[in-house]
N, C-alpha and C positions, 0 to 999 in steps of 0.2 A: 338324189334328192332326199333329204331327211324328212320323215313323216313326223310332224309335230303334234298330231292329234286334232288338227283343225280342218283337215281335208273333208272328212265325212260330214261334219256339221255345215260346212260351206256348201257342199253339193246338195244336201237336204234343204238348206235355206234357199238356194237358187231355185230348186223345183217348187218350193212353196210360193216364192215370188212369181214364178211363171204361171202357176195355177191361179193365183190372184189376178194377174194381168189378163189371163184368158177368160176368167169369169166376168171381169169388168168390161173388157172390150168385145167379148163374144168371139174372139179368135180361138180357134181350136188347135191346141198343142197335143200331139199324141204322146203324152208323158208316159203313160203306162206301157205303151208299145215300145218306146225307147228304153225304159227301164228293163222290160222283159228281154229285149234284144241284147242290151249290155250285159245282163246276167248270163245269158247263154254264151256270149263272146268270152266273158271272164271264165266261165266253167270250162270252155274249150281250151283256153290257155293253161288252166290248172292241170287238165288231163294231159295235154301235150308236154308241158314242162315239168310236170310232177311237183310243182311248187306253188305255194300260196302265201302271200304276205299276211293274210288276215286270219286264216283258220287252220291251215294244215301244215305249217312250216316247222313245227316242233319235231325234234328227232324221235320222240316217243309216240307219235301218232302217224300211222301209215294209212293214207288214203290213195287208192288207185296206184299203188307202187309195189315194187319188189325190192326189198332192202334187207340188209344185215346189220344188226346192232350188237356190238360187243361191249360188255360193261364190266366195271370193277366196283369196289366199294366206293370209290371217289366219284364215279360217273353214274351211279345207280339212281334211277327215277322210281317213284312210288307206283306209277301207273303207266301202262302201255296199251295202245289200241291199234287194231288192224280192221279197216273197213274197206271192202272191195279191193283187197290187195293181198300181198304175201310178205311175210317177214320172218327172219330167222333171228332169234334172241339167244345170245351166248352169255349165260350166267355162270360159266365155269370159273371165272375169276372172282366171283363174289363169295366172301366168307362172312360168317356171323360171329367173328371173334369179339367184337365190341358190343354185342347185343343182338336181339332178334331183328331180322329184317323181313318186312312184309312187302310183297310185290303183287299188284293187281294187273291182270292182262285180260282185255276184252277183245273178242274176235266176232265180227258180224260180216257174213257174206265174204269171208276171206280165209286165209290159211296161215298157220304159224308153226314153226319148228322151235322148240325150246330146249336148249342144251344146258344140262346141269352137271356138276361134278358129283359123281356118285360116292366119292370119299368124304364129302361134306355132309353135315346133317341138314337134309332138305325134306320138306313136306310139300307136295303138290296136290291141291284140291281142284278137280276138274268138274265143272257144272256144264252139262251139255244139253242142247235142245235142237233136234233136227240136224245133228252134226256127226262128225266122226272124230273120236278122240282116242289116241293110243298112248299107253304109258310103258315104261321100260319093263314092267312086270308081265307084259303080254296082254293086259286088259284093253279091250276096245269097247267103247260105249257110244251110243247114239242119243240116248235119253237118260237123264238122271245125273247122279253125282258119284265120284270115285276119288278116294284118297290114295296117293302113292307116297311112300316114305323110303328114304335110303336106309341102308343097314345101320349107319351111325346116328340116325335120328333118335332123339330123346326129347320129350316135351319139357323135361326139367333143365335141359341144357340150351345154350344159345343155338338158334337154328334159322334157316331161311325158309319162309313160308311163301309159296307162290299160289295165288288164287286165280284160276283161269275160268272165265265165262265164255262159252262159244255157242253161237246161234247161227244156224245155216252156214256153217263153215267146217274147218278141220284144224286139228292141232295134234302135233306129235311131240312127245317129250322123250329126249334121248340123252 
């Protein structure tokens, strides 16, 4: 069934009509109890199937999942998120031949492994709070910020910039 964007307004409108009828007639509809129950049923299906039509179905957002994402210049997104899950991002196929590329990665209560090609000019900035972050140069941080650059990195040349924010999680750059 194709979602035409009319489903949500129709449901909200139906609940408003039911609330009006219940006020006029004095009949009690447990609307909030029904909504609360439907929310938990929906949340359960999202966790079981690891899919959501409304919020979590994009490939660059990982909620309650364990997934691997390989990217190239053609399939690169600007932002990736991991929440209560685990993800492996493979950026070894991404080059900055046609200009600088900036990628933002957010990790909250999750874990991520970020693979980079050490032969390409790459700068990874890790901002960490209550987390564990490891970079290829052997640095481990729990609080604060750290910049890692590959040997071929130069600010004057085209490069890949990966900005990683991690809170209550872990990230490893390899």
